[in-house]
N, C-alpha and C positions, 0 to 999 in steps of 0.2 A: 325563251325569253318569256317572261309573263305577259299576259295580253293586257295588263292594266300598269298606270303609272306606279312608281315604286313605294309612295306614300299609300295609295289604294290597297297595293298588294301585301306591304307591311300591316294595314289595319285588318285586311281579311286573315292573314296568317295569326295575330293577334285574338282577333275575335274564334277563329276555329279551335284555339287551344281551350276554350271554355267548355266544361261538360256537357255533353248532348249537343253540341254545335258542330255539325260537319261544314265541308268547304263551302257547299251551296248557302247553305244558311247564313255562314259567316259574310259571304259576298252579299247576300240580300240587307243585312244589316248593315254593312259598310257602306252600299249606295243610299240607305235610309238615311245615315248619318250625314252622308254627303248632301242628301236634299234638304235635311232641315235647316233652320236658320243657325248662323253661328252662336247666338245667345243658347239655344237649344242643345248645341254640341259642347258648349263650356259648361252647362249645367248637368249633363251626363258626365261629362270628365271631373268635375267638382264633386258630384256624387260618389263617383269611385274613391276619389282622395279622401272624401269626408269618411268615408267606410273604413278605409285603412288607417287613418289618423286617430279616429274617435271611437272606435269598437273594442271593447275589450271583452274578457270572460269575466260574468259575476264571481264573486269570491264565495258565495254561498253554494248555488246550482251550476254553475259553470256554463250558463245560458251565455250567448253573445249580448252585450248590452253597451248602452252609451254612459249609464250610471251605474254605480257600485255599493250597495247591492242593486240587483235588476228590479224592474217594477212589480215584477211576480213575488219576489221574495220579500219586497218591501211593503206588500199589499196584507194589511192586518186583517181583511176580510176573508182572507183564504186561510183554510186548514193547515194547520203545522203538523196536524197529525198522520196526513197522507203525503206520500211522495211517489211520484210517478217517475220511474227510471227509463229514459230513452237514450237511443245510440247517439243521436245527433241532433243538432238544434232545429233543422228542419222536421224533425218527428214531433216536436214540443208545440212547434207552430201549427202541426196538423191537428194534434189533440186539442190545443188552444182554439182552434179554430171551429170547434164544435159548440165553444161555449157553454159546456156541460161539465167540466172538470173544474173543481173549487179546492184542490189541494195545491201542493207546490211540485216542484220537478227537480231532477238530477239528471244534467247531461253527461253521459260517459265520455263522448268523442271518440267512438270507436267501439269494436267490440274484439274480444279475443280470438285469434288466428294463428295457431302456432305455424302453419305453412308459411306464413310471412313473416312471422318473427315477431307477433305482436301478443304481448303477454299482460298479466294484471298489472305491471309497473306502467304500462303505455297507456291505461284508460284511468277515467277518475274513479276508480275501485275504492283505494283507501280514502280519499275524501268523503265517498259515501259512507263507509264504515265510521267516519269521525263524526259526520253530522247525525248518525244514530245514537251516538254516545250521551246525549243529552237527555235521552229517555222519553222525549215529547213526541217521537213518531212511533205511531200504533200499528200503520199499514205500509208496505212498500209494495206497488203494484211495477212489476216487470213488464215494460212495454218495448221489447226488443223485438226486432224483425223475426218472422216465423221462418228462419233459414238454420243452417248448421251453426254459424257465427253466433247468431243472435240467442238459439236455444243454448249453445255451450256458455255463454256470458250468463244467461239468465240462472243456469244452474249452478256456476260457478259462485255468483252472488248470494244466490238461495241459502248455499251450503253456509257461506260466513256469516249472514244475517240471521239466519233461525235461531244459533245458540244465544244470539241476543234477545229473544223472547218478543222480537217484532213479527208480526204476520206477514206473510209472503204470498203475494197472488202473481197471478200471470194473465194477460189481457187473452180474451177468447178469440178464437180463429173459427172460421167457417165459412158460410155461403154469404156473400154479399147482398143487400139490399137490391132487390130488382134483379138479381143473378138467376139462371135457369140451372136447375140440377143435372139436366142431362149434359150441360156443357161445362159443369165442374170437376175438375182433377180429383182422382180418388185420395190423395192425401188429404186434401181441404173437406171432403166429405166424411172422412174419418175423424177428422178434428171436430166437425159440426156435431156429429153423432156424439162423440166424447163429452163435448160441453153442452149438451142438452139441459135443458131445466124446466121445471114445472110449470105450466101455464094455468 
């Protein structure tokens, strides 16, 4: 028999389904929701429903947006000659958070993973190639994750893009700012040495 009333147990179970949320964290969140005012709980519920009802994929870059095209694709101050390819909308948010990228994006919504049955038709690869047909894009930055799937996806897309005469670059990998070399893994050190540049 659960130690809590059924509605509390149900809320805990639903919260525990969220990524990165274990049962203990779910219980803490559930009890926090119980402590807040009814209005605050309704605001949370409303925000969840709003996201489900109003958010769609941008028809250009496939970022999640409430308007189509999204605000980044609609921004005339951003360069249409530079596209940064990312795996997921969270990756776009991380790069955008730097405030240092002035180009546009393309969100793949996944990576190639033959073992999991994810092929080119399951990601937004053909949509990227269609964007490049206009001839305005001069460079595509592959900003996929530094793992097997991210590397395979970047390599696959590069082979398709290069014949179009578009420059393809890959984000650099190496030692993080403030990191210690002695605690850095070997693969990261190798990438840092390979990606060295003149000062």
